[in-house]
C-alpha positions in Angstrom: -0.1 0.0 0.0 1.2 3.5 -0.7 1.7 5.7 2.3 3.0 8.5 0.6 4.0 9.5 -2.9 7.1 11.4 -3.8 6.7 14.8 -2.5 9.5 16.5 -4.3 11.5 15.9 -7.8 15.1 15.5 -7.6 17.1 15.9 -10.9 21.1 16.4 -11.1 23.6 15.1 -13.4 23.4 11.7 -11.8 19.9 11.4 -10.2 16.4 11.5 -11.6 13.8 10.6 -8.9 11.2 10.5 -11.7 12.5 7.1 -12.5 11.0 5.5 -9.3 7.5 6.0 -11.0 8.2 2.9 -12.9 8.7 0.8 -9.8 6.2 -1.8 -8.6 6.9 -3.4 -5.1 7.0 -6.7 -3.9 5.7 -7.2 -0.3 9.4 -8.0 1.0 11.3 -5.3 -0.8 14.1 -3.7 0.9 15.1 -0.1 -0.1 18.6 1.1 0.9 18.8 5.0 0.9 21.7 6.9 1.6 23.6 10.2 1.0 26.6 9.5 -1.4 29.4 8.0 0.6 27.8 6.9 3.7 28.5 3.5 3.4 26.0 2.5 0.7 28.0 -0.2 -1.1 29.0 -1.4 2.3 25.3 -1.9 3.4 24.3 -3.4 0.2 27.1 -6.0 0.9 25.6 -6.7 4.5 22.1 -7.0 3.2 23.1 -9.2 0.3 25.2 -11.5 2.7 22.1 -11.7 4.8 19.5 -12.4 1.7 21.7 -15.2 0.1 23.4 -16.6 3.1 26.9 -17.2 1.8 29.9 -14.9 1.7 30.4 -15.3 -1.9 31.1 -11.8 -3.5 28.6 -10.9 -6.1 28.5 -7.6 -8.6 26.3 -5.3 -6.2 24.7 -3.6 -9.2 23.7 -7.0 -10.7 21.9 -7.8 -7.6 20.8 -4.6 -6.1 19.7 -2.2 -8.9 20.0 1.7 -8.3 16.9 3.0 -9.9 17.6 6.7 -9.7 20.9 6.6 -11.3 20.2 8.3 -15.2 22.7 6.0 -17.1 24.0 4.0 -18.5 20.7 1.7 -18.3 17.4 3.2 -19.4 14.6 2.7 -16.8 13.1 0.0 -18.7 16.1 -2.1 -18.5 16.5 -1.5 -14.6 12.8 -2.5 -14.2 13.2 -5.7 -16.5 16.3 -6.5 -14.5 14.6 -6.4 -11.0 11.3 -7.9 -12.4 13.3 -10.8 -13.5 14.8 -11.3 -9.8 13.7 -14.3 -7.8 15.8 -13.5 -4.8 14.4 -10.9 -2.1 14.9 -7.5 -4.0 17.1 -5.2 -2.2 17.4 -1.8 -4.2 19.6 1.3 -3.8 18.9 5.0 -3.7 20.6 8.0 -3.1 17.3 9.9 -2.6 15.8 11.8 0.3 12.8 10.2 1.6 10.6 13.0 0.1 11.9 12.2 -3.2 10.7 8.3 -2.9 7.4 6.6 -2.9 6.9 5.1 0.7 5.1 2.0 1.0 4.0 0.0 3.9 5.3 -3.2 2.6 8.6 -2.1 1.7 11.5 -2.0 4.3 13.8 1.1 4.3 17.3 1.3 5.6 18.8 4.6 5.8 22.7 4.9 6.3 24.0 8.2 7.8 27.5 9.8 8.4 28.8 12.9 9.7 28.7 15.2 6.6 32.1 16.3 6.9 33.4 12.9 6.5 31.2 12.4 3.6 32.5 15.2 1.9 36.0 14.1 2.2 35.1 10.6 0.7 32.8 12.3 -2.1 35.5 14.3 -3.2 37.8 11.3 -3.6 34.9 9.4 -5.5 34.2 12.4 -8.0 38.0 12.8 -8.5 38.2 9.2 -9.6 35.9 9.3 -12.6 37.2 8.4 -15.8 37.2 11.0 -18.7 34.2 8.6 -20.2 32.1 8.9 -17.1 32.7 12.8 -17.1 31.7 12.9 -20.6 28.5 11.0 -19.7 27.8 13.4 -16.8 28.3 16.4 -18.8 25.8 15.1 -21.5 23.4 14.2 -18.9 23.3 17.5 -17.6 23.3 19.3 -20.9 20.4 17.0 -21.9 18.2 17.9 -19.1 16.1 21.1 -19.6 15.9 21.7 -15.9 19.6 22.9 -15.2 21.3 22.3 -18.8 24.7 22.7 -17.8 27.7 20.3 -17.9 29.2 18.7 -14.8 30.9 21.1 -12.4 34.8 20.6 -12.6 35.8 19.0 -9.4 38.6 21.0 -7.5 42.1 19.1 -6.8 42.1 20.1 -3.2 39.7 18.7 -0.9 39.3 21.9 1.1 38.2 23.7 -1.9 35.7 21.1 -2.9 34.3 21.3 0.9 33.8 24.9 0.3 31.9 24.4 -3.0 29.9 21.6 -1.3 28.8 23.6 1.5 27.9 26.8 -0.4 26.6 25.6 -3.8 23.4 24.0 -4.5 23.1 21.6 -7.8 19.6 23.2 -8.0 17.8 26.2 -7.1 16.2 24.6 -4.3 19.2 23.6 -2.4 21.7 25.7 -0.9 24.4 23.4 -0.6 25.6 19.9 -1.5 26.7 20.2 -5.2 27.0 17.9 -7.1 24.5 15.9 -5.1 21.5 17.4 -3.2 21.5 19.2 0.2 23.0 16.9 2.9 21.2 18.5 5.7 17.7 18.2 4.0 18.7 14.7 3.2 19.1 13.6 6.6 16.4 15.5 8.1 13.9 13.6 5.8 15.0 10.3 6.9 15.4 11.5 10.8 11.8 12.3 10.8 10.5 9.0 9.7 12.6 7.2 12.1 9.4 6.0 14.1 7.9 4.2 11.4 8.0 0.4 11.8 9.5 -0.2 8.0 12.4 2.4 8.6 15.8 1.5 10.1 18.3 4.1 10.7 21.9 2.7 10.5 25.1 4.9 10.9 28.6 4.4 9.5 30.3 4.7 12.9 28.2 2.1 14.3 29.2 -0.2 11.4 32.7 0.4 11.9 32.4 0.3 16.1 30.2 -3.1 16.2 29.8 -4.8 12.6 28.3 -7.9 14.0 26.2 -6.1 16.4 24.7 -3.9 13.5 24.5 -6.9 11.1 22.3 -8.4 13.7 20.3 -5.3 14.0 19.6 -5.2 10.2 18.9 -8.9 10.1 16.3 -8.5 12.9 14.8 -5.7 11.1 14.4 -7.7 7.8 13.2 -10.7 9.6 16.2 -12.9 8.4 17.5 -15.6 10.6 21.0 -17.0 10.1 22.7 -20.3 11.0 25.1 -20.0 13.9 27.5 -21.9 11.9 27.4 -19.6 8.7 27.2 -16.2 10.7 31.1 -15.8 11.2 31.6 -16.3 7.5 29.2 -13.6 6.8 30.4 -11.1 9.3 34.1 -11.7 8.1 33.0 -11.0 4.2 31.3 -7.5 5.5 34.6 -6.5 7.1 36.7 -3.6 5.7 39.6 -6.2 4.7 37.5 -8.5 2.7 35.3 -5.6 1.0 38.9 -4.4 -0.2 40.0 -8.0 -1.4 36.9 -8.3 -3.2 36.3 -4.7 -4.5 36.6 -5.4 -8.3 34.0 -8.3 -7.9 31.5 -6.4 -5.9 31.9 -3.2 -8.3 31.5 -5.4 -11.3 31.0 -3.2 -14.6 30.6 0.0 -12.6 34.2 -0.2 -11.7 35.1 0.6 -15.2 33.7 4.3 -14.8 36.6 4.9 -12.3 40.4 5.1 -12.5 40.8 2.9 -9.6 38.1 0.6 -10.5 36.3 -1.3 -7.9 38.6 0.1 -5.0 36.9 3.6 -5.6 34.0 2.2 -3.8 35.8 0.8 -0.9 38.9 3.2 -0.4 40.1 4.2 3.3 36.9 4.1 5.3 38.6 6.8 7.8 36.7 9.5 9.4 38.1 13.0 10.3 40.3 13.4 7.2 38.9 16.8 7.0 40.7 18.2 9.9 43.4 20.4 8.9 42.2 20.4 5.6 38.9 22.5 5.6 38.9 26.1 6.7 37.6 27.3 10.0 35.1 29.5 8.3 33.7 26.4 6.3 33.6 24.2 9.5 31.7 27.0 11.3 29.3 27.3 8.3 28.8 23.6 8.5 27.9 23.7 12.2 25.4 26.5 11.6 23.8 24.9 8.9 23.5 21.8 11.0 22.1 23.6 13.9 19.4 25.3 11.6 18.5 22.3 10.0 18.6 19.4 12.9 17.0 19.1 16.4 19.9 18.6 18.9 19.2 14.9 18.9 19.4 14.5 15.2 22.8 16.6 15.0 24.2 14.3 17.7 23.2 11.1 15.7 24.3 12.5 12.4 27.7 13.4 13.8 28.2 10.5 16.2 25.9 7.6 15.4 23.4 5.6 17.6 26.0 3.8 20.0 27.5 7.0 21.2 24.2 9.3 20.7 21.7 7.2 22.0 19.0 5.1 20.0 17.5 7.4 17.5 14.2 5.4 18.2 
């Protein structure tokens, strides 16, 4: 049952929320929705391990389609892919909740991370695009009448990139977040839905601090049980070392769009790389924006995670 249709349209060089209008839910579908570089591939890997109950690595995009990505597949091909799947479906999105249709029978997992860490990781991600990927992004932007401009040049200096990210929106509706959407609005939409029984909030810091515990929490939310003999192999496969080892397999054909291949998706996993890189003025602006957008409880959770800030529910 549709509880709430998408309330807002999101269109950037990479994302187009209108593609979700083609989606027909199944009663046990899972949507993993994150701002870019918050542990998306990590969470897809965890959910895949729980769904398939085996540590075998699989190309993530083959088993967990990204519906709101503009290219390279037309939406008809993406829908055909997921309709043909016989396993429990788990889909990826980089949209705020108000850009997605909300169904009672679908389970939504939102993963958050401190925005300053997000931006540093996003900088590495964007700087890693191949020339072919940049050409596709430029075409995507120029072909869309809503903004009709090429993909913005990504500064080599991460501090300069942070300044652009914190002061520039990709669309007139956003005051920050370019080349994605506003980080602060994004997180607020999911925080506000935290009491819904079919929404689970997960945090990057908590996955780093207690991976087995967070995996059990996700498994319980998804009503998935795992044999005790199998569990250790699933946890090991979800660890950072294993993710790095299997990066090229997990990225699959998507890795070809990056200079480093699959390792662009599993880079360092290190927080606080913004210290000594981002200017004091831009850090102060980040704090002011977070204070204006978030309640004190939400701000603590986005910065720290559940284990340090307390259960968001």
